[in-house]
LOGUDREN-413014 format. One record per residue: residue in one letter; x, z, y of N, C-alpha, C, O in turn. Coordinates in steps of 0.02 Angstrom, whole numbers, plus 32768, in hexadecimal, padded with zeros to 4 digits. Layout:
aXZYXZYXZYXZY
...
END
This chain:
m53AE7E307C9254037E2A7C6B54317E617CAF542F7E6C7CEC
s545F7E7B7C62547D7EBC7C8654BE7E9F7C9154E57ECE7C8B
g54DF7E6A7C9D55147E647CB555447E517C85557A7E377C94
n552D7E607C3F55607E6C7C0A557B7E1F7BFD55647DFB7BD2
a55B17E0E7C2A55B47DC47BFA55EA7DCA7BB7561A7DEF7BA9
m55CD7D9C7B9C55FB7D8E7B54563E7D707B66564A7D487B93
v56677D8D7B3956B17D717B3556C67D537B0756CA7D7A7AD7
s56DD7D137AF456EE7CEE7ACA57357CDF7AB957507CC37AE9
r575D7CE87A8657A47CCB7A7857907CB97A2857677CD07A00
v57C47C857A2757EB7C6D79DC58207C9F79CC58387CC479F7
e582F7CA17998585E7CDF796858747C907936584A7C647928
n58AC7C8E792758DB7C5D78F058AE7C2878F558867C1D78C8
e58AF7C11791758977BBA7930583E7BB178EE58357B7B78D2
k581A7BDD78E557F87BD078BA57C37C1578C057BA7C2C7887
v57A97C3278E757987C8378E6577D7C7F793157A57C77795F
l573B7C85793D57107C827983570C7CC9798256F27CDB794D
v571C7CFA79A856ED7D2D79A256E07D3479E257087D287A0F
l569B7D4B79EB567F7D617A3056707D9D7A1B56657DB579E3
e56737DC37A7A56607E047A6056367E137AAD56517DFF7AE1
r55EF7E3B7AB155CB7E497ADE55AD7E937AD255A07EAD7A9C
v55A57EAD7B1255957F077B04553E7EEB7B06552F7EB27B16
f55117F1C7AF454C67EFB7AFF54B17F4E7B1C54CC7F827B0A
d54897F477B41547C7F8F7B50543E7FA77B2C54097FA17B4C
a54397FC57AE8541B7FC57AC354297FEF7A90545E7FDF7A77
p5408802C7A6C541880607A2E5432800179FF541C7FC779FF
r5475802F79D854868002799A54617FE1796754647FA87952
e542B8029794E53F27FFB792053CB7FD8793053A87FBA7908
l53C57FCF797A53927FA5799953AB7F5979A153817F2D79AE
v53F17F497997540E7F0B799B541E7EFB795E54237EC0794E
f54297F2A793454257F0978F053F07EED78E353E97EB478CF
a53BC7F1F78EF536C7F0278CA53687EC278F2534C7EA178C6
m536D7EA0791A53757E6A792953877E37790153647E0578FD
f53B67E3C78E453D67E1278BC53BD7E0D786753CE7DE1783F
k539C7E3A785E53847E55780B532C7E337811530A7E1677E6
e53237E41784652C57E30785252AB7DE9787052B97DD778A9
a52877DC77848526C7D83784D52517D84789952557D6078CC
d522E7DC6788451FB7DC678C652157DD7790951F37DCB793B
h52507DF2790E52827DDF794F529B7DB4796C52977DA779A8
l52D67D80791652EF7D57791652CA7D25794F52E27D0D7983
k528F7D1E7936524D7CF3794D526C7CDA79AA52827CAB79CB
h52577D2979AE52657D2A79F052997D107A2F528C7CF97A66
w52D07D1B7A1253087D0C7A38534D7CD37A0153817CC77A20
w534A7CC079D053747CA379AB53827C5179D1534C7C3979E1
g53A27C3979DA53A77C0579F253AE7BE57A3B537D7BFD7A57
p53CB7BC27A6353D67BC77A9853997BA67AC953677B857AB9
k53AF7BBC7B06535C7BBA7B3E534C7B747B2D53777B497B28
g53087B6A7B2552DF7B437B1E52DA7B2C7AC252B27B057AA8
w53037B4B7AA852F07B387A4A52C27B797A4352C77BAF7A60
e52A07B697A20526E7B9279DF52707B9979A252797B667981
l526A7BDA797F527C7BEA7946522C7BD4790B52117BFC78E4
p521D7BA0791551E67B9778DF51D97BB1789551A37BC2787C
v52197BAF7879521E7BD8782752617BFE782B52957BEA7843
c52567C31781352887C6D780B526A7C8377C7522D7C8877BD
s52997C92779752817CB7776052CC7CE4773B53007CD2771F
i52B37D19774C52FE7D54774652EB7D7376FB52B87D9376EE
d532D7D5F76C0532F7D9F7698535A7DC3769C538D7DBF7679
f534C7E0176DA537E7E1E76EA53B97E5A76BC53BF7E9576CC
r53DC7E3E768754007E5B7654545C7E337650546F7E00766C
p54847E61762454A77E34760E548B7DF075D9545E7DF975B0
g54A57DBA75E154877D9875C5544B7D5D75D754447D2575C0
g54247D81760853E07D74762753FC7D24764C54357D107652
v53CD7D0C765A53C77CC9768E53A87CDC76C153777D0176BD
w53BB7CC776F353A47CB2774453867C5D775153A77C2B775F
h53637C60774D535E7C08775D532D7C1577AB53087C4377BB
y533D7BE777C653297BBF780853247B78781A53427B4A7800
c52F57B76784C52FA7B3E787352EB7B4778BC52BB7B6578D5
m53147B2B78D6531A7B30793753017AE0793A53117AAB791F
k52CA7AF8797152A67AAC7982529D7AB679CF52847AE979E7
c52B87A7A79FA52C17A757A3D52787A697A5B52547A377A5F
a52717AA47A6C52167A947A9951FA7A8D7AF051C77A937B12
d52637A767AF852607A957B50525B7A397B5552917A257B41
e52397A0D7B62523C79DA7B87527579BF7BBB5299798E7BB1
s527579E67BED52CE79CB7C0E530679DC7BE8533579F07C0A
q530D79DB7BB5534779CB7B83533C798D7B6E534879837B33
g532379567B95532579247B645324790D7B2C52F8791C7B03
d535778E47B20535978D17ACC535F78F97AAD535778EC7A72
f5374794E7AC25370798E7A7A5326799F7A73530F79C37A47
y52FA797A7AAF52B279927A935299797B7A6252A179417A50
g526E79B27A3C525A79AB79F6528D79A179BC528279A3797F
m52BE799879D852F979A4799B52F27A02797452E77A3D7982
e530679C7793453117A247911535A7A1F78E3537D79F378C8
s535B7A7078EB53B07A6A78DA53A47AAA788D53A97AE67899
w53987A95784E53937AD7781F53D27AF5780C54027ACF7807
g53DC7B3D77FE54107B5077E954027B9377B153CC7BB077A7
k54357B9E7798541A7BB6775654567C01776454897BEC777E
g54587C39775B547E7C7F774D54807C7E770154547C6376DE
v54B17C9B76EC54AC7CAA769954D47D0076B955097D0276D9
y54B17D3476A954DE7D7676B454FE7D89769154E27D80765B
k55447DAC768555757DC07658557E7E227678559C7E497652
e55677E3876B055797E6A76A6554D7E8076D955407E5C7709
i55377EB476D255107EF27712550E7F20772554E27F43770B
i55287F37774855257F9C775655147FAC778B553F7FAF77B7
e54D87FBC7796549B7FB877B754B3800E77D954C2803D77B4
p54B18011781554927FE3784554F87FC8786655047FE3789C
e55187FB1785755647FB0785555787F677855559F7F547881
k55617F3D782855937F0C7809555F7EC877E755387ED177B7
i55647EA677FA55427E6877BE557B7E3477BC55A17E2577E9
v55787E1D777C55A97DCF777555827DB4773155727DCB76FA
y557B7D6E775A55577D2F773C55857CE7775555A87CD87785
t55707CCA771D55927C8D772C555A7C5F774A55227C637731
d55657C367778553F7C0877AC555A7BB2779C558C7B8F7799
y551D7BB17796550C7B56777554E47B3C77A354BB7B5F77C0
f54EB7AF077B254BE7ABE77C254AB7AA3777F54C87A8D774D
s54637AB07799542B7AA5773853EF7A80777253E17A8277AE
d53D57A5D772B538C7A327739536A7A637728537F7A95770B
a531B7A55773F52D87A71772E52D97AA376EF52C77ADD76F3
e52F67A7D76A652EE7A8F768C53237AC9767653187AF17649
g53507AC77694538B7B02769A53CE7AED767653FD7B15766C
n53CF7AB5766754047A927645543E7A87769154397A6F76CA
e546F7AA6766A54B47A9876A054C87A5876AA54D17A337679
n54D27A3F76EF54FD7A0A7711553E79F276F0556579E3771D
p554B79EE76D3559E79DF76C855D679D176F4560F79E776F0
e55B879A4772555DE797B774F55D279B9778E560279B477B5
m55B579DB779C55CC7A1077CB55EA7A4877A455EA7A557768
p560D7A7277E856557AB777D355FA7AEC77B355BE7AF077C3
a56217B01778B55FC7B4A778956247B8877AD565A7B8377CA
t56017BBE77A5562E7BFE77EA561B7C2C77AB55EC7C287784
e56627C6A77B256667C9A779656637CD677D356957CEC77EF
v561B7CEB77E356037D0E77FB560B7D5D77FD55EF7D8077D3
t562B7D72782756297DC9781F55FE7DDB786B56067DB5789B
m55DC7E09786E55B57E23789D55CF7E7B788F55CD7EA1785E
e55EA7E8178E155F77EDB78DA55DA7EF678F755F47EF3792F
f55987F2378FC55787F41792F559D7F9F794055967FD47921
i55C07F8F797A55E47FD2798355A47FFD79C0557F7FE379E9
d55AC803279B25589806C79E155A3806C7A0F55D8804F7A04
l55A1807C7A4355B780967A83558080B97AAC5560809D7AD9
d5574810D7A90554781287AB9551080F67AD5550C80D97B0B
g54E480F57A9454A380CA7ABF54AA808B7AC05477806C7AB1
k54E280667ACF54EC80207AE4550B80027A905528802A7A6B
t55047FD17A8255227FA57A5555557F697A6355467F3B7A89
k558B7F6B7A4755C17F4A7A4655B37F0B7A0E55BE7F1279D1
l559C7ED77A2755A17EAA79E455EE7E6279F256057E3E7A1F
v55FA7E7579A5564A7E5B799E56327E16796A56037E2C7949
s563A7DE7795D562D7DAD7944566E7D827927568D7D607951
y567E7D8278F656BE7D6B78E556977D3678AD56787D4C787C
s569D7CE378BF56907CBE78A256D37C8D789A56F37C7078C6
e56DE7C8E784357157C69783056FD7C3077FA56E37C3477C3
y57177BF0782C57237BB17811575D7B9B77DB57927BB977D9
v574F7B6C77B6579D7B5A778757C57B3977A057F87B2C7780
s57BF7B1E77E357EB7B0A77F957EC7B04784F57BA7B1F7865
a58157AE8788358267ADF78BD57E47ABA78E157BD7AC3790F
e57F27A8578A457C07A4C78AD57737A4D78AF574F7A2A78D3
s57577A92786757237A82787F570E7AB678AC56D17AB178B7
l57267AE078C7570E7B23790457107ACD793556D87AC0794B
k574A7A947948573B7A82797B56E67A56796F56BC7A407997
t56E97A57793856A27A197924567A7A45794B56627A27797B
v56667A8F794956357AB57956563E7AB279A756187AA279D5
m56797AC679A356797ACF79EF56657A897A2A56457A937A5E
d567A7A547A1956717A097A3256227A147A2E560C7A087A66
m55EC7A2879FE55B37A2679FB559A7A457A2D55627A337A3E
g55B67A757A4D55A57AA67A80557D7AEF7A61554D7B0F7A74
m55AE7AF47A2855887B257A0855977B687A3F556B7B947A3B
l55C37B737A6955DE7BB57A9755AA7BC37ABE55967BFD7AC6
q55897B847ADF55637B8F7B1655207BA67AFA54FD7BD07B18
g550B7B837AB454C37B9C7A9754DF7BDD7A8854BA7C097A9E
i55147BF57A6B54F97C3C7A5755067C6A7A8F54EF7CA37A91
t55277C527ABB55217C7B7AFC54DE7C827B2354DE7CAA7B52
e54AE7C657B1654657C497B1F543A7C777AF9540E7C977B15
t54497C7B7AAC543B7C947A90542C7CE37A8B53F77D007A7D
w54727D017A9C548F7D3B7AA954697D537AFD54677D907B06
d544D7D277B3554337D2E7B4A53F77D477B5153DF7D6B7B7C
r53D77D257B0C53817D2A7AFF539A7D737AEA53887DA57B0A
l53C67D787AB153B57DC07AA853B57DEE7AC653877E157ABB
e53E07DFF7AF553D67E2D7B2F53967E307B4553847E677B5B
a536C7E007B4653317DF57B6F530D7E167B3752F67E4F7B3B
r530B7DF47B0952D97E1A7AC752DE7E727ACC52B27E9C7AC3
l530B7E767AD6533A7EC07AB9530A7EE57AF452E57F147AE3
n530C7ECC7B4052E57EDD7B7E52AB7EEB7B66528A7F1A7B7C
e52947EC47B3352357EC57B4252317EEC7AFF51F97F047B03
v52487EFF7AC852307F337AAD525B7F807AA852467FAC7A83
k52907F887ACB52A17FCF7AE2527A80167AFB529B80487B0A
END
């Protein structure tokens, strides 16, 4: 670990902003988000695996995945599956990815009872390092609270820790 902690803040009551600097070139950090072979190694919180990950990385394309808890020490979560789907809206390599993130089922059907998120990820070149800034906009403050109450901030912190470990393996 490089000791680069994630910084988080809420803007306008419904936008969660996350920032972290990774000690890796921007092109490599960007590739971690566009290639299934990379995502399978780091996406999800500690103790979770990505047994399903398909990506059509283009505007209008879909990223469909399943996170599964493989850590028996996580008690009731062990064996649980969480399906998600992202629909890409804008891609500017290696600077920006915009997509809508949904909770889904195994067939990719969106779960209307869970809040969707408009995600904008910016990859900022810092002379060989990369500042990743993620803006997750929810339809309401209540929707943001719903995912925060589910432990989303801890989950994304652990996910980005795993991203950093993966970057250290491949760079």
